[in-house]
Every structure is written in structure tokens, then in C-alpha cells.
N, C-alpha and C positions, 0 to 999 in steps of 0.2 A: 387920702389921695392915692389913686391907683398908680402902679408902677409896671411898665412893660420892659422886659428884658429882651432886647433884640440880639439874636445870635447871628452874626454876620461873618461871612467867609467866602472863599472860593468853593465851588462844588468839589465833592469828594475830599473834604478836609476834616471830617470827623464831627460834623455838626449834629448828627443823629446821636452819637455817643454823648456829646456835651449836653444836648437837650434832654436825654434820658436822665443824666446826672442832676441837671437843674430841676427836673420834675421831681426826682426823689428828694431833693432838698427844699421843696416847698413851693415851687413855681407851677401854677396851673398851665396846662397846654390847651385848655378850652373844653367844650362839650363833645366835640366830634374829632377825636384823635384817630388817625389812620391806623388800622390794624395790620397793614401790609408788612410781611417779613419775606425776605428772599435771600439769595446767595450773596447779594451785595451788602445787605444789612440783616443779619440773621436774628437780631434782637428787636428789629423794628426801626421805623424812621422817626418816630416821636414828633410828628408834625400835625397840625390841625387840618383835617381834610377839607373843611369848608373854606378856610383861607387858602389852601393849596389850589383849589379849583378857581377861586377868585383871582389869585395871582396869575394862574395860567391864562385865564381869559384876558386879563389886562395885558400881559406880555404878547399874546396872540393878536389882540386888537391894535397893538402898537408896532407889530412886525419886528419884534426884538428876538433874535435867536439866542438861546441860552448859551450856546458854545460858539464863540466867534472871537476874532482877534481885535476887532474895532470896538470903540467905546460908543454906545448908543446915546441918543438924546434922552435926557431924563423924562420920565412920565410926570407930567404936571397938569392935572386936570381936576377941576372942581367936582365934576360928576363922579370921577373915580374916587376922589377923597370922600365924598358922601357915601359911596358904596362900601368902601372899606370901613367907615365908621359904623355903618349898620351891621356889618359882619362882626366887628368887635363887640358891639352891644349884644348881639345874639350869642356869641361864643363865650364871652368872658364876664357875663353879668354876675355880680357878686364876688368876683375875684379881685383882691387887692394887689396881688402879684401874679403876673402871667408872663409867659415866654413865647416868642415867635421865632422860628428859624426858617429861612429860605434865602439862599444867595441872591435871588432875583430882587429882593427888597432894595439892593444896591442900585437897581435901575429906576427905582421909584421914590427916591429920597424925599423930594419936596412934597409929593402927594402923601406919602406914608407918614411922615412926621406931622403933616397938617392934620391927617385923619386921627392920629393918636392924640394930638392936642385937642381936637374937637371932642374926642371921647373923654377927655379929662385925665389922661395918663401921662405921668412923667416917663422919660425914656432913659434907660441905662444900656450901654452897648457892651456886649462880650465880643471882642474882636478875636476870632479864632484863626490861628495860623498853623500851617503845616508845611513841611519842607516841599519846595516847588516840585522837585523830581518825583516825590511820592504822590502828591496830589495829581500831577500830570499822568503818572503811570496808571493810577486808579481810573482816571477819566478815559484814557486810551484803551484800557482793558474792558470797559463796559460797552453797552450798546449805544451810547450817547453820541460820541463824536470822535471817531478814530483819528489819531495823529493831530489832534487839536489841543491836547492837554496843556502843554506849556504856554501856548498863546492864550488859552482861556484862563488859566491860572493867573497869568500876568495882568489880564484885563480886570479881573475881579479884585486882585490885590491893589491895583491902582485906584479903583473905586472905593475900596475899603480905606485906603490911606487918606483919601480925600473926603471921607464921610463927615468928619469934623464935629461929631456930637460927643459931648461930655455929660456925665462921667462915662469913662470907658476903661475897661480892663482887658489887657492883652492876655490871651491864653494860648499856649503852645500845645497842639494835639499830642505831640510826642511826650510832653510832660504829663498830660492827663493819663496816658497809657502807662507810663513808667511809675508815676507817683500820683495815683488818683486821690488819695487822702489829702496830701499836701496841696495839690492843685485845687481841689474842690473846697477846701477850707478857706482858701483865698477868695474863691468865687462866692462862697456863702457870706463871707464878711462884706463883700461888695454888694450882694443882693440884700443883706440885712436879715438873713435866715440862719437857722441852725444846721450844722453839718449832719448828714445822715450816713452812718457807717455802712448802710446797704450799698453805697457807692462802690465799696471795695470788692464786693462780690459781683456787682453788675459789670464793671469794667474788666475786660480781659484782652489779651494780645490778639485773640481771634477777631477782634473788631477792626484790626488794621488790614486794609485792603490795598494792595499794590499790583494785583494781577488778576 
């Protein structure tokens, strides 16, 4: 049985760092992993490029702004569900354990979980948390949404709290940075994989962005 690790969080909460660690510890990110590196994520974003484009199209088609203070209506469409399932089949063929990260999955819960079920994948959730003031500062410092950091963080946190999928493991970004070995050993136990010591050289304090 295939297993999907959903990394869910507010934007700018360290999901790229966690996804890189999860990948090092045995979870596939699919065939087309984005190679983009920039000042906001110098080691990369560790997300699937095909899925990222698909998510963007879904969000655009449903007129959902990524950064806003209101809670949007959940995307719930059979057509979108079938589209996502096809992308899963294309990107994760042969992968028994794979991980997907994108905060916008929180806007697509019924469709996304339905598509993963259609694909034959069990779901485990890594609920990544970061101190609100740090996440907000990172959002406000970027080109995405000036002065909307706290409101955006609050919106995503509410959706994450209401996601309601088990099994779920809570992960604190600050713990991942200060104690990558201990944090990822717990994550590996949750995923059912072996810990990879390369995590300790991959994670560094330079991955913390608040300005």
C-alpha cells in the first residue's frame, strides 16, 4: 500500500527544510522536483514542479488568494480530483512512500484526500508549526504579501487545526533547526523509515528566514 506524507503548514514556516529532510530519509518527492534556489531558500524548495503548477491552476481557477485573512470555500470538484490523481500516477509511479508539500493543500482538503484515495495511497500528516511572529515576519519580508503575515498565518493555522486527518505528527520548526537529529528520528519513526545522518549537515541556522 502506498503512503503519502502531507507536509502541511502556514507559508514561510520551514516546509522546504522539512521536505528536504524527509527526502533524505526515504520519501520520494516525485519525478520532477523543482531546482529553484534563491535568497529565500538557498538550498531549494523541495517541491514537485508538476504538482506545484497543478495546484496553482486549481487555486487560480477558484479565485483563492494565497495570502488573505478570510477562510475560502474548500475546493471540492470531481474534475479536479481526477486531474490530481493523474498527476500522482505520473509523478509517483513505483514509489511506496512519497511526500507532498504545499500550504495550499489546506484549501483543497476534500478533493485532495479523495484523489489520494483514488490513487490508492494512505495519508499521514506532518503538521509543521512555527512561531507566528517568525512566520509572519518572513511573509512580510518577501515579495508575496506585505503587512499580511499575521493574518495569513492565522488563516492557515485554523485550517491546519481543522484538517482532522490521522495519523498526524506535530513538528515544530524551531525544534528541527535546534535539534535536527532528535526531531527527524521522531519523524522517521512516524514514516516507518530509517534516519539518515546526512540530515545533520543539511539543516543549518541559515535556513531560518525572518527578514
